[in-house]
N, C-alpha and C positions, 0 to 999 in steps of 0.2 A: 274759634280754638284749632291752635295748631296740631296739625298732625304729625306724629313723631315718625321718624323712620322706620324704625322697627316692625310699628304697625303697618306701614305700607307695604313693606318685605314679608311680613304674613299673611297680608292678601293677596298679594304673587305666587308668593312660593308656597305657601304655609305654615301653619305653627311648627315651630324645632320640636326635633326628637332628642331625648333624652340619651344620653349614651349606652345605656344598658340596653334600649331598642335597636340597636345595630342589629343584633342576631335576628330579627323578626323582618328587620328591612333585606334580608336579603332574599336572593330569585331562587324560583326553583327552576325545573329544567327547562319546563315551558317558557318562561319567561325569558330566562338568559340565553336560550337559542334563538330569541325575536332579535335579543339587545345584542348581543356577540355576532351572530350568524348572519346580521343583513348586508353585510359588507361582500363575504363570500357568496351568499346566496343570488345577491345581486350582480354579480359578475357573470352571472349568467347573459343577462340582457345583453352583453358584447364580445366576450372570451371568443366562441366559436365565429362570429364576424370578424374579429382581429384575426383570426389563424386565413381565413377564407381570402384576406385583403392582400394578404403578404403571398398568396401561395398566388394567387391575380397576377403575379408579376411576371411569374415564368408561364402562366397562360392559363385558358378554361381546364385544359387536360388534368393539371395539374390538383385542380380542387378535390379530385377522390382520394388525394391525399389526407384532406383534413380529418377524417375519422381517425386514420392511424396514428395522425399527430396527435388528436384529442385523446386517445389512450395513452399515449404518451405523459400527456400533461396529466391525466386519471393517475398513471402510476407515481408522477412524484406528488402530486397532491396526499397521495396513500404512504409515501417515503416520512413526508412533512409531519402529516398529522399523526404517525407512530413516533416521531422523535419530539414532538409535542405532548402525546400523550406521556412519554416516560418522565419528560421536564414538570408536568403536573404532578405525579405522584414521588417525586424525587426534589420538587421543591415547592413544597404545598405552601408555603407563603405567598406565591406568585411572584411578578416579576418577570418571566419568558426570557427573551434572548438575554434581557443588560444583566439578570442576577445568574446564568447560565454564563454567559461570557465572562462574566467576573470572575467569579468562583472557578473556574478553570481555564481562562485564558489571560487572564490577569485586566487590570485596571487601564488601561489603553483601551485593548480591543473591546472593553464592554461599554467606554464611553461612546467608541465608532457607532455598537451597536444598539445606544440611547439615544444618539444623536439622528441616524437614520431612521429610527422608529419614531421619535417625535416629528420628524421633517416630512417622515410617509402619513401621519395620521392627519398633518396640516391640509397636506393635500387631497387626503380621501375625503373631509367635508369641505375644499374648498372644489373638487372635482365633482362630488355626489351632489351637492347643492347647485350648481352648477350645468349639472345632466339633465336634472330635475328641470330647472327653470327652461331649459331648451325645449324639452317634451313640451312646457305650458305654450310658450310663444310660438312652438310648430303650428299648436291648435288654434292659436290665437295670437296670428302674426303681429297683430296692433301693437301687444305687449312688449315686442323687440326692444324698444330704446328705454324699456324701464328694464331691463334683466338685472342688471347689477342692484339696482334697488330690490327687485323681488328675491334676488338672492341673498343680501343682505339681511332682508324682513325674516327670510327661511330660516337663516343660520340664530337671527336673535328667540325664533319660535322656541328652535331646537333647543338652543339654550336655556330655553325657561324653563320647557319639558326636564332636561336633564337636572337643574337646579332644586325640581320638587323634591327629587331623590330617585334611585336608580328603579326600587320595586314598580314606584307611579308611574317612571318612564318605559318599563318593559312591558307593563298593562298598554299604554297607549302604543306602542311599538308591534304588537304582536298582533293585531289585525292584519295589517297590511302585508307584512310578513308571511303570514300562514296563507293568505288570500291570493297572494301571486304565486306560491311555492302551487297551491289548490291549481290554480287556476293553468298555469303551467302546465303541470303533471297530467289533468284532465286532456289538456288540448296535446301534448305528444300521444297521449295512451290514445286518443279518438284520432287522431295522425297513422299511429299505428293499426289499429284498426281498420279504418278506410283502405291501407296499404294491401292488409292481406283480404279484405272484401267481408269483414263479418256482418253481422246483422242486415246484410245486403247492402253493404255501403259503396258506393264507390270510390275510388282511389282517388284522392286529391291532384289537383293541377295546377303547378304553379304557376305565377304572372307572368304574362311573357315579357321578356326585357328586350329593350330597343338593339338591335345589330350593332352599334355602336359601343354597346358595354360590353361584347364579344369579341369585339377587337383588340388584342393583347399583343405581346410582342411577336412578331411577326419573324425576325432575326433569332435564329439556337442560339442558346445558352451554352456556356462552357460546364463543364461537370462541377467544377467548385463553385460556380456561381449558383449551379444548383441545389448545392448543397447548403450554401451557405445560404438562400432564401430559406431553406428546408429550415434549418434553425431558425432563421428569425421568426419565420411560423412558429414553430416552438415557445420561442422566447415571446412571444406577441400572446399565444393562448395562455402563457403561463398569470397572465392576468387574474384566470380563476382563483390564485392561491392569494391573493392579498385577501388580508384581514383574518386568516385560520390562526394565527398566532395569538388573536384576541385573547382568547379564552384562558391561556395561561399565564397573562397578565396579570387575570383579575380571577385567581381560585377563590381571594377570600371574599369576592362578591355571590359565590353559592352558601346556600343552607348547608349544614352537617349530612352527611361526611361532604368535604369542601371536595378532596380530590375526586374521590368516586364519582359527583354528582357533575363535576367539570369534565372527567373524562370519559363520561356517558353523552351528556352535550357534546365534546368534540365528535364522537363517532357518530352521533346524529347529524351533523352539520355535515360531515363528510358524505354521509349516506344521501343524504337530500342534495347536496350540491352538484354530488359528482353524478344522481340521477340526473337532475335537470341537464345540467351538461353533456353527459352522454347523449341524455333525448333527443336535445334540441340538434346536435352533430350531426346523430344518425337520420333525422326527418330532413333537415337543410341538404345533407347530402344524397341521400334517396330519393328528392325532388327537384334537385339540381340547382337551387338556388343558386343566384349570383350575387354577391353585397353591390351594393350601390349606396349613393349617396342619400336620395330622394326616401330609401325605404330600408330599416333594417333589416336584419337576418329575421329575428323574433318577430317582427310584424307581419315581414313577406310568409311564414312558416303557418303563422296563427289565421293570416287572411286566407290564405290557399285551403287550410284544414277544414275551417268554419265554413267556408264557402259552400252554399245553396243547403243548408242543414237548418232545420227548425232552430230559431235559439241562437243560430250562429254569430249572427251580429252583437247580441248580447257581449257571447263570451270572448269575440274578438275585441270588443273595447272594456271589457274586464280586465282582459290579459293589459292592454295596453297603458289601461289608470294604476294597476295596482303596479305596472314596472316602473312606471314613472314613480308612484311614493317609492317603490324598494331602491330606488336610485336617488332619493331625498333622504330617506332613512338611512341607506350605508352610511351616512356621516355620523349615525350613532356608534358606529363602533371606534371612531375618533373619539367620540366624546366620551366613552367609558374608558379608553385605554390611554390617551393623552395625559388626564389627571392623575389614575394612577402610577404611571410610567414617574411622570414626573415626581410625584410625591416618594418613589424609591431613591431615585435621583437626590433630590431635595436630604433627604433622610440621610444621603453618604456626604453630601456637601456640596455637591455640585450645581445644585438649583436653590433658588431662595429657599429658607426655614420653612418660608410660612406657605410652602405649597403643598407642607405634611399634613397642616390642619384641616380637619373638617368641619366643611359651614353648618347652619343649622338643620337641615336635612341628612346630615350625617355620609354628604357629599364631598370630594374635593372641590371646593365651588371656585377657588382662586385657580386650579388649573382649568376647568371649566369656561372659566370669563376669559383666562389666558389664550387657551386655543379658538374661541370666537371672536377675540380681537384680532388673531393673527391672521386666522383664516381670512376674516372680513378684508384683510388688508390684501390678502396673495387676490381673491375675489375683484378687488376694484383694482389691480394692476393688468389683473389680465383681462377686464371687464367681461367676466363671466362665460368665458368661451373654454369649455373644456376641453374641445382639439388642442389648444394650446397648451393648456393645462398636461395633458395627458403624455408628450413625452417626457415630465418629470415625475410621472406618476409608476412606483413599484418598483423604483432603483433601492430605495432605502430598505422595504421589504425584503427582496431577496438578499441585502447585504446581510440584514440582522437573520434569516435563515440560513444563509452560511457561515455566519459565525454563532448561531446556537447549537447548529446540527454538528459543528467541529468540537464544541466545547461538550456536547454530548458524545460524540468518540471518544473525547480525553477521557469524562468521567465513567464510560463501560471500561476504559481501559482500566482504570482506578479501582473499579470493584472485580474488575476481573480476578484482581491480586488477593482479594481476600477469600479467606476460608469459612466454612461454615461455621456460622454462629459469631464472627467477628462483625466489627463498624467500624466504619471509619466516619468521622467530624471535620469536617469541612472548616471554612470560614464563615457559610452559608448554611448549611443542611448536615444532615448527619444520614450517611447511606448504609444500608447492609450487604451479606453477600446474598446474591441472588444468582439462578439458573439462567443460562443462556445468553450469556453477556459473547460468546464466539461468536452469536449472527445478531444480536442487538447492533452490537459496535459496527460492523461491517455495513447494514445498511444506514447507519446514523454518517457514515463515513463518505459512502456511494452517493446518499441524499445532499450533503454539502458541495462535493463535486458539483455534481448538476444544476445546483443551486448556483455556483459560483460561477458556472459556464455560460448560464443565462444573464448572471449579471453583468459579465463581460460583453456579452452579443448588444444585450439594452444599451451599456452604456457605448459601446461603437455604434452602433445604428442611429442612436436617438442623440449622440452627444452636441451635432450642430441644431438639432431641431427644438434644443434649450435643457437637455440632460444637463448637459455642462453645471448649470446650476445649481442641480444636487449634488454635483459631483464638489462642488465651491463650497457650497453650503455645510455638506455635513462636518469636513473639518475644520472650518472656520463656529460649526455652535460646539464641537469638542475644545477646541481653543479658550469659548467662551465658558464652557464646564472648569475645566481648569485653572481661570480664573478665579472664578466664585470661590474654589476651591481654596485656594491661595490664600484668599483674603478671610477666609472663615479659619485658613490655619494659622494666620497671623493674629484674627483675633481671639483665638484659644492660647495662644504664645503669652499675648499679652496680658491676659486674666488668669493665666497661671499663678496658681498659690505655691508652685514647686520653690524653698528655700526663700519663701517670705519670712522675715523678719519686721520688728516694729518698726525699726529706723525705714524701711521703706514706705512707710504710711504718712503720707501729709496731716500737719495736726492743722484743725479747725482752726482759723483765726478769729480772737475775737472781736468783730467785724459785722454788720449788713450795712448793704448799701443799697437804698430803695428809690429811685429815677421817678421824678415826679412832673406831668404835664399841668397838673393844678391840685386844688386843695380840693376833695368831696368823699362821699360818700365812701366809693371804693378805694382813694388812695388811703385815708384815714384806718379804715380797715386793713389795709395791707402793711401802714406803719404800726400800728398795734401788736399784727401779728409777728413783725420785724424785732419788737420790744420783749417778744417770747421767746426770741431765740438769741440775743443779746442785750447788754446793757450798752454795748457802742454802737448806737444806731443813727448812721447818715443818711438825711433825705436829699436828694441831689437834683436841682433843676437849673436849666440852660436859658440862658436870657438872651434872647434876640431879637426883644422887641420891650422898652422900656415900660409903654402901658399894659401891658403884660404882664410884667414883672410889677408893677404896679398893684394889680388886682391881683394876683396869685400871695403878694406879700400881705393884703388886707385880709382874704383868706385864711392864711398862715397863721397870723397872729388871734385871729378871731377864735379860730378852735385851738390854739396852742395848750390851753388847758388839758387838752384830751390825750396831747401827745409829750407830755413834758419830760425832757431829758432828751430829745432828740436832736440833734446837731443840724441844721439846713447849712447845706456847701451849694449858694449860688455861683455859677461860671460864665460869665459874659463872650460872648462867642457872635463873630461879628458876619456870621455864614448861616444859611438856611439850613443847614445838617447838622441835625442835633444829635445824630447818632455818634457821627466821628470825638464828639470832645466828651459824651459820657463813655466810650470805649478807653480813651485816652487817661479818664481820669482814674476807673477801677482800673486800670492796668499798672498805673503809676501808685495807687495803693498796694497794690499787691508786692509792686517789684521793689518799692522803697520803703512800707514802713512794714509789710508781711512777706518777706519771702521765704517761700521754704513751708507757704500754709496756704490754704483753701479759705479765699474771699467767698460770702454769701451776698448773690443777688434777687434782691427781691423784687417780682413785677405784676403792679396792680394791673387785672384785665376782668373786662366786661366781658359778662358771657349772656349774649341778647337771649330772649326766651324764645323767640322767633329765628328761627336757624338761616332764614332768608337774611338775614339784619344784621349777621355776624361778619359780612363785606365790608358793613360801614365804621365798625371798631377794630381795635387792637392790632392796625397795620403798623405803627412805630414801634411797639411792646413785638410783634412776629419779628421786624427787621432786625432791631436790635438783640434779639434771641439767638436767631441766625447767626450774627457775627460774633457773637459770644461763646457760641456752644462747643467753638473747637479749642476754646482754652480749658486746657485740662485742670487749671489751678481756681477754677472756680464753679459752684455752683446757683444755677438758675434755680426759683421757687417760683410760680405763677400763683399769684391769690385770687382766686376768681368772685366775682361781684354779679350776681344776677340782675340781670335789669330788663323791667318788663314793657311790655308796647312793643 
């Protein structure tokens, strides 16, 4: 018994949800935090180390600047979160930076924001999965040759989970996210307790670092170079900002009241992420940890804090395991926002329209699958090496931050001109008079300036390391958007009924042509159907072999009484390509006998009961259909006949 595609699909992703159930599939704040905050929370696994690695170029003494720089990054995070909370309330339908930029800065800047974010979400998946795979292969070196395969399998699993629905994926991802947060917070608090001598605990001692790691630039550096490296360290630490915008893109994924719940989740995300960031940075600087390739700062910190304590090894491996998990699950931010942002772009005609459609489980499954395919290609291209991909990372999100905050700066300016009780309806939303625009607007402007500076620093410092790929890719994707939009505009103009008159419509020609390869149940069914369309039906047979023609004529005369009144046209052809004479005959009938009319072509079609057998049939009909479908004056009708066995 054949298994249908729909039954296999249901076993994999679950039974379809009715549309009215969409409201019940939305996320509460607990699940939403796990889904949307996995990327910014996971950044804590490497953000502090990113700052310290740059400062180490100045000298070991420069590591004392780690905490002040981290505080600066935290201040920028607060500015960005503040801006996106405003975005959530002013644009409750979602869309984030793309919608804000479109509404306030125009089409072209919005396309750059959309392009930058889509690319960054692809890289989020590729980098996060590759980082998780690296953690696995570090523990089991024998798996290193299979890194790409493991990464692809991880992407497939993430894709499958997300295809099952938003609420279900939120439940699955909540456990690793919260376990990571709990493990790191407990470790930091334990480290603080040991540092101040609470409960009689001794201060943690960092693992000794080899002397060669302490050898840094012996030559004095100029003030300019010092300032430049400090700015580079600040820009490197801004990886802590990646994923912050995710919630603003998916406001409609929250349970009502959507904006209030989304804003509360964003605040919680900021508090958790910054608490972890500050705690890790404080302990790393207090313990004088130094970054080196063999062990991450987070691992060094956890190892030192848990050393000599009962259950210390358990806590260490707890943090390490869930660090690996959170790095992989950070990819889920891309899975949530890439499909949603794609649907906004598709709705505006900049991506294929089918990307606006929700699947059986009320998720944008076409966007999810598209993301998985492209991310897999990136993983293969970079051999699952996240170090090689990191220079490409964060450029897109910084560009979107800059454009979004600039857009909110302009919106606040428009709101500032409103009087109490007045409203302003834009192309996307309706805003009301509100207090405080005098201080909200400058904060958005300052945030845009800072993220813009970070973007420039990232481009300058990472350009030759691979960032040029993103710099080139963003405008290329924008060009793709515009070409798709031009196509849809051309289609709309072609189908427009403006000034349409009866003379513009082609008449239907009183003729039906049925190409035949033989006379059997399927072709007889097609001929009988054609007779219902017209009294002028012509059966067309191309003669390439006289023996076959003889058998064909025997069958024709045997069943001629079932198809009385049909004219048989036989065309001798001394070549094997039967499609050309069929096409030539149909074209000649149209041009010579029925100009300015629509000619109908009926194609008999086998439909095998077993889908695997489809490749054995209909190839000639498919090729003929493909060659004829570009002729506007033809109507092609398939008459299916079910074949058992």
